[in-house]
DRENROKE-401684 format. One record per residue (C-alpha): x, y, z. Coordinates in steps of 0.2 Angstrom, whole numbers, plus 5000, padded with zeros to 4 digits. Layout:
<pts>
+------+------+------+
|    u |    v |    w |
+------+------+------+
|    X |    Y |    Z |
...
+------+------+------+
</pts>
This chain:
<pts>
+------+------+------+
|    u |    v |    w |
+------+------+------+
| 4782 | 5172 | 5613 |
| 4763 | 5171 | 5610 |
| 4753 | 5181 | 5624 |
| 4738 | 5173 | 5630 |
| 4725 | 5180 | 5642 |
| 4714 | 5173 | 5655 |
| 4703 | 5182 | 5667 |
| 4708 | 5183 | 5685 |
| 4689 | 5187 | 5689 |
| 4681 | 5178 | 5701 |
| 4667 | 5172 | 5692 |
| 4682 | 5165 | 5678 |
| 4690 | 5159 | 5693 |
| 4674 | 5151 | 5699 |
| 4673 | 5140 | 5683 |
| 4691 | 5133 | 5682 |
| 4700 | 5149 | 5675 |
| 4715 | 5149 | 5686 |
| 4717 | 5129 | 5680 |
| 4715 | 5134 | 5663 |
| 4729 | 5148 | 5665 |
| 4741 | 5134 | 5672 |
| 4739 | 5122 | 5659 |
| 4743 | 5135 | 5644 |
| 4757 | 5142 | 5656 |
| 4766 | 5125 | 5652 |
| 4766 | 5125 | 5634 |
| 4780 | 5131 | 5626 |
| 4780 | 5148 | 5619 |
| 4767 | 5154 | 5631 |
| 4768 | 5170 | 5641 |
| 4750 | 5171 | 5652 |
| 4742 | 5187 | 5657 |
| 4729 | 5188 | 5667 |
| 4715 | 5203 | 5662 |
| 4698 | 5205 | 5670 |
| 4682 | 5198 | 5663 |
| 4674 | 5205 | 5648 |
| 4657 | 5201 | 5654 |
| 4652 | 5188 | 5643 |
| 4650 | 5176 | 5657 |
| 4640 | 5163 | 5650 |
| 4658 | 5159 | 5641 |
| 4671 | 5161 | 5654 |
| 4684 | 5154 | 5655 |
| 4687 | 5166 | 5641 |
| 4704 | 5164 | 5634 |
| 4712 | 5176 | 5621 |
| 4724 | 5174 | 5611 |
| 4736 | 5189 | 5603 |
| 4738 | 5187 | 5585 |
| 4740 | 5199 | 5571 |
| 4722 | 5201 | 5567 |
| 4718 | 5207 | 5585 |
| 4715 | 5195 | 5601 |
| 4705 | 5179 | 5596 |
| 4693 | 5172 | 5609 |
| 4691 | 5152 | 5613 |
| 4676 | 5151 | 5625 |
| 4671 | 5140 | 5638 |
| 4690 | 5131 | 5640 |
| 4694 | 5116 | 5651 |
| 4711 | 5114 | 5656 |
| 4711 | 5096 | 5647 |
| 4705 | 5106 | 5631 |
| 4721 | 5114 | 5632 |
| 4734 | 5103 | 5624 |
| 4722 | 5099 | 5607 |
| 4717 | 5116 | 5604 |
| 4737 | 5122 | 5606 |
| 4738 | 5108 | 5592 |
| 4726 | 5115 | 5582 |
| 4732 | 5130 | 5581 |
| 4724 | 5142 | 5594 |
| 4742 | 5149 | 5597 |
| 4740 | 5157 | 5578 |
| 4721 | 5160 | 5580 |
| 4714 | 5146 | 5571 |
| 4695 | 5144 | 5571 |
| 4697 | 5127 | 5584 |
| 4686 | 5122 | 5598 |
| 4674 | 5137 | 5603 |
| 4681 | 5149 | 5594 |
| 4675 | 5167 | 5594 |
| 4686 | 5175 | 5581 |
| 4691 | 5193 | 5584 |
| 4685 | 5197 | 5603 |
| 4682 | 5216 | 5598 |
| 4672 | 5211 | 5583 |
| 4659 | 5200 | 5595 |
| 4642 | 5205 | 5590 |
| 4637 | 5203 | 5609 |
| 4651 | 5218 | 5613 |
| 4649 | 5229 | 5597 |
| 4630 | 5229 | 5601 |
| 4633 | 5239 | 5618 |
| 4640 | 5257 | 5623 |
| 4653 | 5255 | 5635 |
| 4658 | 5270 | 5644 |
| 4662 | 5266 | 5662 |
| 4667 | 5248 | 5656 |
| 4676 | 5256 | 5641 |
| 4694 | 5248 | 5647 |
| 4684 | 5233 | 5655 |
| 4695 | 5217 | 5651 |
| 4709 | 5225 | 5639 |
| 4723 | 5225 | 5652 |
| 4729 | 5217 | 5669 |
| 4718 | 5226 | 5682 |
| 4732 | 5235 | 5691 |
| 4744 | 5238 | 5676 |
| 4742 | 5257 | 5679 |
| 4754 | 5261 | 5663 |
| 4743 | 5251 | 5652 |
| 4727 | 5262 | 5661 |
| 4736 | 5277 | 5659 |
| 4741 | 5272 | 5639 |
| 4721 | 5269 | 5637 |
| 4716 | 5286 | 5643 |
| 4716 | 5283 | 5661 |
| 4717 | 5297 | 5672 |
| 4715 | 5311 | 5658 |
| 4698 | 5316 | 5669 |
| 4706 | 5318 | 5685 |
| 4723 | 5330 | 5677 |
| 4706 | 5339 | 5668 |
| 4696 | 5340 | 5685 |
| 4713 | 5348 | 5693 |
| 4716 | 5362 | 5681 |
| 4697 | 5368 | 5684 |
| 4688 | 5377 | 5698 |
| 4679 | 5364 | 5711 |
| 4663 | 5370 | 5706 |
| 4666 | 5369 | 5687 |
| 4670 | 5351 | 5690 |
| 4653 | 5350 | 5699 |
| 4645 | 5358 | 5688 |
| 4650 | 5348 | 5673 |
| 4643 | 5335 | 5681 |
| 4628 | 5341 | 5686 |
| 4626 | 5344 | 5665 |
| 4629 | 5327 | 5663 |
| 4615 | 5321 | 5670 |
| 4621 | 5309 | 5680 |
| 4611 | 5301 | 5694 |
| 4615 | 5288 | 5709 |
| 4616 | 5271 | 5700 |
| 4616 | 5263 | 5717 |
| 4597 | 5262 | 5715 |
| 4592 | 5277 | 5722 |
| 4594 | 5290 | 5706 |
| 4596 | 5306 | 5715 |
| 4607 | 5318 | 5705 |
| 4623 | 5315 | 5706 |
| 4629 | 5333 | 5704 |
| 4617 | 5339 | 5716 |
| 4622 | 5329 | 5729 |
| 4640 | 5336 | 5725 |
| 4637 | 5353 | 5724 |
| 4629 | 5351 | 5743 |
| 4645 | 5344 | 5750 |
| 4655 | 5357 | 5742 |
| 4645 | 5372 | 5749 |
| 4646 | 5364 | 5765 |
| 4656 | 5375 | 5779 |
| 4669 | 5361 | 5788 |
| 4685 | 5357 | 5790 |
| 4685 | 5339 | 5785 |
| 4675 | 5330 | 5771 |
| 4676 | 5311 | 5765 |
| 4672 | 5303 | 5749 |
| 4664 | 5285 | 5754 |
| 4659 | 5273 | 5741 |
| 4646 | 5260 | 5742 |
| 4652 | 5242 | 5736 |
| 4642 | 5230 | 5746 |
| 4632 | 5225 | 5731 |
| 4621 | 5214 | 5740 |
| 4605 | 5213 | 5727 |
| 4602 | 5195 | 5719 |
| 4606 | 5196 | 5700 |
| 4619 | 5210 | 5701 |
| 4639 | 5208 | 5702 |
| 4645 | 5224 | 5692 |
| 4653 | 5233 | 5707 |
| 4662 | 5216 | 5709 |
| 4668 | 5215 | 5690 |
| 4672 | 5233 | 5689 |
| 4683 | 5232 | 5706 |
| 4689 | 5215 | 5700 |
| 4693 | 5221 | 5683 |
| 4696 | 5240 | 5681 |
| 4699 | 5247 | 5699 |
| 4708 | 5265 | 5692 |
| 4692 | 5269 | 5684 |
| 4683 | 5268 | 5702 |
| 4698 | 5277 | 5710 |
| 4699 | 5291 | 5698 |
| 4682 | 5295 | 5700 |
| 4684 | 5293 | 5719 |
| 4699 | 5306 | 5717 |
| 4689 | 5318 | 5706 |
| 4675 | 5318 | 5717 |
| 4687 | 5324 | 5731 |
| 4693 | 5337 | 5720 |
| 4676 | 5344 | 5716 |
| 4671 | 5344 | 5735 |
| 4686 | 5347 | 5745 |
| 4687 | 5329 | 5752 |
| 4704 | 5323 | 5758 |
| 4698 | 5305 | 5763 |
| 4690 | 5292 | 5755 |
| 4684 | 5275 | 5760 |
| 4679 | 5261 | 5749 |
| 4666 | 5249 | 5760 |
| 4666 | 5231 | 5752 |
| 4657 | 5216 | 5757 |
| 4666 | 5202 | 5764 |
| 4661 | 5190 | 5751 |
| 4671 | 5199 | 5738 |
| 4688 | 5195 | 5744 |
| 4696 | 5196 | 5726 |
| 4690 | 5213 | 5723 |
| 4696 | 5218 | 5741 |
| 4713 | 5212 | 5736 |
| 4714 | 5218 | 5720 |
| 4707 | 5237 | 5726 |
| 4722 | 5236 | 5741 |
| 4734 | 5233 | 5727 |
| 4727 | 5246 | 5715 |
| 4728 | 5259 | 5728 |
| 4746 | 5257 | 5733 |
| 4750 | 5257 | 5714 |
| 4740 | 5272 | 5713 |
| 4748 | 5281 | 5728 |
| 4767 | 5276 | 5722 |
| 4762 | 5285 | 5705 |
| 4755 | 5299 | 5712 |
| 4737 | 5298 | 5707 |
| 4733 | 5297 | 5725 |
| 4741 | 5301 | 5744 |
| 4748 | 5318 | 5750 |
| 4750 | 5327 | 5734 |
| 4739 | 5321 | 5720 |
| 4749 | 5324 | 5704 |
| 4760 | 5338 | 5712 |
| 4744 | 5349 | 5714 |
| 4748 | 5350 | 5732 |
| 4730 | 5343 | 5735 |
| 4728 | 5327 | 5746 |
| 4719 | 5311 | 5744 |
| 4722 | 5295 | 5753 |
| 4710 | 5280 | 5751 |
| 4705 | 5267 | 5763 |
| 4698 | 5249 | 5761 |
| 4684 | 5245 | 5772 |
| 4676 | 5226 | 5774 |
| 4657 | 5223 | 5776 |
| 4651 | 5212 | 5789 |
| 4640 | 5204 | 5777 |
| 4623 | 5215 | 5781 |
| 4613 | 5218 | 5766 |
| 4607 | 5234 | 5776 |
| 4624 | 5242 | 5773 |
| 4620 | 5243 | 5755 |
| 4610 | 5260 | 5761 |
| 4622 | 5274 | 5764 |
| 4618 | 5279 | 5782 |
| 4617 | 5260 | 5788 |
| 4637 | 5260 | 5778 |
| 4643 | 5276 | 5788 |
| 4639 | 5267 | 5805 |
| 4649 | 5251 | 5799 |
| 4663 | 5261 | 5793 |
| 4664 | 5270 | 5810 |
| 4664 | 5253 | 5819 |
| 4646 | 5252 | 5824 |
| 4631 | 5241 | 5820 |
| 4625 | 5242 | 5803 |
| 4607 | 5252 | 5806 |
| 4599 | 5263 | 5796 |
| 4601 | 5284 | 5804 |
| 4585 | 5294 | 5803 |
| 4587 | 5310 | 5791 |
| 4590 | 5322 | 5791 |
| 4605 | 5326 | 5792 |
| 4609 | 5319 | 5776 |
| 4625 | 5313 | 5774 |
| 4631 | 5325 | 5762 |
| 4631 | 5338 | 5775 |
| 4633 | 5326 | 5792 |
| 4639 | 5309 | 5786 |
| 4657 | 5300 | 5792 |
| 4660 | 5306 | 5809 |
| 4647 | 5321 | 5808 |
| 4657 | 5327 | 5791 |
| 4649 | 5331 | 5774 |
| 4653 | 5316 | 5765 |
| 4650 | 5313 | 5747 |
| 4642 | 5295 | 5747 |
| 4641 | 5286 | 5730 |
| 4641 | 5268 | 5722 |
| 4654 | 5260 | 5712 |
| 4645 | 5263 | 5694 |
| 4643 | 5282 | 5698 |
| 4658 | 5284 | 5702 |
| 4666 | 5275 | 5688 |
| 4655 | 5285 | 5677 |
| 4663 | 5300 | 5681 |
| 4680 | 5300 | 5672 |
| 4673 | 5300 | 5655 |
| 4663 | 5313 | 5661 |
| 4677 | 5324 | 5663 |
| 4686 | 5320 | 5649 |
| 4673 | 5320 | 5635 |
| 4661 | 5334 | 5645 |
| 4645 | 5331 | 5653 |
| 4636 | 5337 | 5636 |
| 4642 | 5322 | 5630 |
| 4638 | 5310 | 5642 |
| 4620 | 5318 | 5643 |
| 4618 | 5314 | 5623 |
| 4614 | 5297 | 5627 |
| 4600 | 5292 | 5637 |
| 4581 | 5296 | 5638 |
| 4571 | 5309 | 5644 |
| 4578 | 5313 | 5662 |
| 4590 | 5296 | 5662 |
| 4604 | 5301 | 5655 |
| 4621 | 5292 | 5650 |
| 4623 | 5273 | 5650 |
| 4619 | 5259 | 5663 |
| 4629 | 5245 | 5668 |
| 4614 | 5232 | 5666 |
| 4618 | 5214 | 5673 |
| 4608 | 5199 | 5665 |
| 4606 | 5183 | 5680 |
| 4594 | 5170 | 5683 |
| 4587 | 5159 | 5671 |
| 4596 | 5167 | 5656 |
| 4604 | 5160 | 5640 |
| 4619 | 5174 | 5641 |
| 4621 | 5178 | 5657 |
| 4632 | 5195 | 5660 |
| 4636 | 5213 | 5660 |
| 4629 | 5226 | 5646 |
| 4632 | 5243 | 5646 |
| 4618 | 5252 | 5634 |
| 4611 | 5268 | 5634 |
| 4597 | 5272 | 5647 |
| 4580 | 5269 | 5638 |
| 4586 | 5252 | 5631 |
| 4571 | 5243 | 5629 |
| 4570 | 5229 | 5644 |
| 4564 | 5215 | 5629 |
| 4580 | 5219 | 5619 |
| 4591 | 5216 | 5634 |
| 4582 | 5200 | 5640 |
| 4579 | 5192 | 5622 |
| 4592 | 5201 | 5612 |
| 4607 | 5202 | 5623 |
| 4602 | 5187 | 5635 |
| 4595 | 5176 | 5622 |
| 4578 | 5170 | 5633 |
| 4578 | 5157 | 5645 |
| 4594 | 5145 | 5648 |
| 4581 | 5131 | 5652 |
| 4575 | 5135 | 5633 |
| 4555 | 5138 | 5641 |
| 4546 | 5155 | 5639 |
| 4550 | 5170 | 5648 |
| 4536 | 5171 | 5661 |
| 4542 | 5185 | 5672 |
| 4557 | 5197 | 5676 |
| 4562 | 5206 | 5691 |
| 4572 | 5221 | 5688 |
| 4582 | 5231 | 5702 |
| 4587 | 5217 | 5716 |
| 4575 | 5207 | 5727 |
| 4565 | 5223 | 5729 |
| 4561 | 5226 | 5712 |
| 4545 | 5222 | 5704 |
| 4542 | 5206 | 5695 |
| 4535 | 5211 | 5677 |
| 4524 | 5200 | 5665 |
| 4535 | 5194 | 5649 |
| 4521 | 5203 | 5642 |
| 4526 | 5220 | 5649 |
| 4544 | 5218 | 5644 |
| 4540 | 5233 | 5630 |
| 4547 | 5247 | 5642 |
| 4562 | 5259 | 5642 |
| 4573 | 5253 | 5654 |
| 4575 | 5271 | 5663 |
| 4571 | 5278 | 5681 |
| 4555 | 5286 | 5675 |
| 4547 | 5274 | 5663 |
| 4552 | 5259 | 5675 |
| 4542 | 5268 | 5689 |
| 4528 | 5272 | 5677 |
| 4526 | 5252 | 5673 |
| 4527 | 5249 | 5692 |
| 4544 | 5245 | 5693 |
| 4561 | 5253 | 5697 |
| 4580 | 5253 | 5689 |
| 4588 | 5251 | 5705 |
| 4606 | 5247 | 5703 |
| 4602 | 5238 | 5684 |
| 4599 | 5220 | 5689 |
| 4589 | 5209 | 5678 |
| 4584 | 5193 | 5685 |
| 4575 | 5181 | 5672 |
| 4562 | 5166 | 5675 |
| 4553 | 5155 | 5664 |
| 4538 | 5148 | 5665 |
| 4539 | 5137 | 5681 |
| 4539 | 5154 | 5691 |
| 4528 | 5153 | 5708 |
| 4524 | 5170 | 5710 |
| 4515 | 5168 | 5727 |
| 4531 | 5159 | 5732 |
| 4543 | 5174 | 5727 |
| 4532 | 5186 | 5734 |
| 4534 | 5175 | 5752 |
| 4552 | 5177 | 5749 |
| 4553 | 5195 | 5746 |
| 4545 | 5197 | 5764 |
| 4556 | 5183 | 5772 |
| 4571 | 5192 | 5764 |
| 4566 | 5208 | 5772 |
| 4563 | 5198 | 5789 |
| 4580 | 5191 | 5788 |
| 4590 | 5207 | 5783 |
| 4581 | 5221 | 5791 |
| 4592 | 5231 | 5803 |
| 4577 | 5231 | 5815 |
| 4577 | 5249 | 5819 |
| 4560 | 5254 | 5813 |
| 4542 | 5242 | 5818 |
| 4536 | 5243 | 5800 |
| 4551 | 5234 | 5792 |
| 4555 | 5223 | 5808 |
| 4537 | 5217 | 5812 |
| 4529 | 5219 | 5796 |
| 4540 | 5207 | 5784 |
| 4537 | 5194 | 5798 |
| 4519 | 5198 | 5798 |
| 4519 | 5197 | 5778 |
| 4526 | 5180 | 5776 |
| 4513 | 5173 | 5788 |
| 4500 | 5182 | 5778 |
| 4505 | 5175 | 5762 |
| 4504 | 5159 | 5771 |
| 4486 | 5162 | 5775 |
| 4481 | 5165 | 5757 |
| 4487 | 5150 | 5750 |
| 4483 | 5138 | 5762 |
| 4468 | 5146 | 5770 |
| 4449 | 5143 | 5768 |
| 4441 | 5156 | 5756 |
| 4435 | 5168 | 5770 |
| 4450 | 5168 | 5779 |
| 4459 | 5171 | 5761 |
| 4450 | 5187 | 5757 |
| 4454 | 5194 | 5776 |
| 4472 | 5190 | 5772 |
| 4472 | 5200 | 5756 |
| 4464 | 5214 | 5763 |
| 4477 | 5213 | 5778 |
| 4491 | 5210 | 5767 |
| 4487 | 5226 | 5758 |
| 4488 | 5234 | 5773 |
| 4503 | 5228 | 5778 |
| 4511 | 5234 | 5762 |
| 4504 | 5250 | 5765 |
| 4510 | 5253 | 5781 |
| 4528 | 5247 | 5775 |
| 4530 | 5258 | 5762 |
| 4524 | 5273 | 5772 |
| 4531 | 5270 | 5789 |
| 4548 | 5263 | 5787 |
| 4563 | 5272 | 5789 |
| 4572 | 5266 | 5773 |
| 4571 | 5256 | 5754 |
| 4572 | 5239 | 5766 |
| 4554 | 5241 | 5772 |
| 4548 | 5255 | 5761 |
| 4550 | 5244 | 5745 |
| 4548 | 5226 | 5751 |
| 4530 | 5230 | 5745 |
| 4534 | 5232 | 5728 |
| 4539 | 5213 | 5724 |
| 4523 | 5209 | 5732 |
| 4510 | 5219 | 5725 |
| 4518 | 5215 | 5707 |
| 4516 | 5196 | 5710 |
| 4498 | 5199 | 5716 |
| 4492 | 5212 | 5700 |
| 4501 | 5203 | 5686 |
| 4499 | 5184 | 5693 |
| 4485 | 5181 | 5705 |
| 4480 | 5165 | 5698 |
| 4497 | 5159 | 5709 |
| 4490 | 5164 | 5723 |
| 4475 | 5152 | 5722 |
| 4474 | 5141 | 5738 |
| 4486 | 5128 | 5737 |
| 4473 | 5113 | 5742 |
| 4479 | 5115 | 5759 |
| 4497 | 5110 | 5756 |
| 4512 | 5117 | 5766 |
| 4515 | 5134 | 5758 |
| 4533 | 5133 | 5764 |
| 4536 | 5116 | 5760 |
| 4544 | 5109 | 5744 |
| 4537 | 5114 | 5727 |
| 4542 | 5107 | 5712 |
| 4537 | 5123 | 5701 |
| 4548 | 5135 | 5713 |
| 4565 | 5126 | 5709 |
| 4570 | 5138 | 5695 |
| 4563 | 5154 | 5703 |
| 4572 | 5149 | 5720 |
| 4589 | 5144 | 5711 |
| 4587 | 5162 | 5701 |
| 4586 | 5174 | 5717 |
| 4603 | 5168 | 5726 |
| 4614 | 5182 | 5729 |
| 4629 | 5177 | 5718 |
| 4633 | 5180 | 5702 |
| 4629 | 5169 | 5687 |
+------+------+------+
</pts>
């Protein structure tokens, strides 16, 4: 009996993985197993066949390809079709430094025995044998910072919750992942949910929390289903629940489905939504670490942050901190999207050159045209020109270049990119997704879109005045908004004006909001779905 692996990740299913699995299951002597994606999304559906030489991969398999591949020797690992050879030796994978994603794609996502055999739960076991304060200090030593975008030191946040005096504490994981060009949270949740759950359990042990909440965007039904199954399995096996690994400590995890609001990627809006209210930003102070869910101290972190924790506890904080650059320690799960030849998930040391990510791992543009701009950090991140890609992808280095790391999303644009149109999109996006609580964000973004229209179609005298007004709006939004939604929206606008001023030239009296042939590839690259 030959074992054949076909991903059950929604990226693979979207391009026919279920149909490929069904076709393979009809072949005599074949057992189909469903793993998570390896992150090579441009190669999906990626079929892997177990052979004495390891798992041999076949890329972009269609159901109609199956009979020919099988007759050509695929089940023996023959080099037929789009054969990759042994997947573990693929240069795109071996060039990465996979820590949080080390087990991604190796097993069925909810096979807890396979997770344990691959070193899973070792970090939790060690944490249970340590004093909670020592667990926190291990995370402090690692230099881990919030991978959701804010970059706040994780260990410092945990220490604040640990030292808070309260009868109840919570752990909350934000899996709302609404940034365009980001999908790592979904891939981890669908492909390796136990790493996430182990990280949350370690956080609970460290701070004294007894309940955890996973807030998952409603657009991720596969992730919700997989996490629910994984929680049930982990609870039955004693890794979650009333008596975690016989320690006498309790930690139960609940899944909450988001209502589709981008603003709930912000931690306090997410807490409001979990509590059953409209997702709306809370004023700070108090911070969630002291007054979070239902007023109790709460650890709030992103999926990628929690996913890094098991390796930190297993290998030690100093080992994790050995990777990275400057104050940006460890690895980052980068996501390549937009007009890119090889879209997918890349885990590499923080400080990896942005050009290496775009041109090396990404292979340049999918269209074959020159790269003109790259947006890093989601729809509120800066547009960096092709000439500015020689920068280390880290928190401080990108900030010095006028950008931000954010959640690690990298969206690539070719030379059809229209910077003025995308600057308008930033304002338009903010206006549509604002929670409405503060005026600078709610009103400033609407006026911003209108002002960019005047810059493009107005007479010269009005255009100059509109440019001044746009800068004033950006300053007000940056300084006066309650959260990063309004505070960061000026970043893509200002970067577009700085690096691509020629795109803001008058459009000859045309309709600035109407169809523009140059905007097609750019607009397609800013959708909120994964490649």
